[in-house]
C-alpha angles and dihedrals in degrees: 000000000000122000127212121242113264092250093065098079090041092053091046093053092043092052094047094046092044091050093051092046092052093050092047091046090051092054096043105034114011102043096168100045115094093175090078090057094051093046090048090051090049092052091050090050090049090051091051090048089052090048089060089057095053112105 
């Protein structure tokens, strides 16, 4: 059975946390900027995609 490199779970957590922070920052600080929401959702989707590659 193949194992993932050690950076895969670190990247997954980093993307998920970064996405959540961006969305929270958009709601608390930058109220008129929708790009932060899109980038945050993209980071979360990247984290979920990375989670599917973790073995």
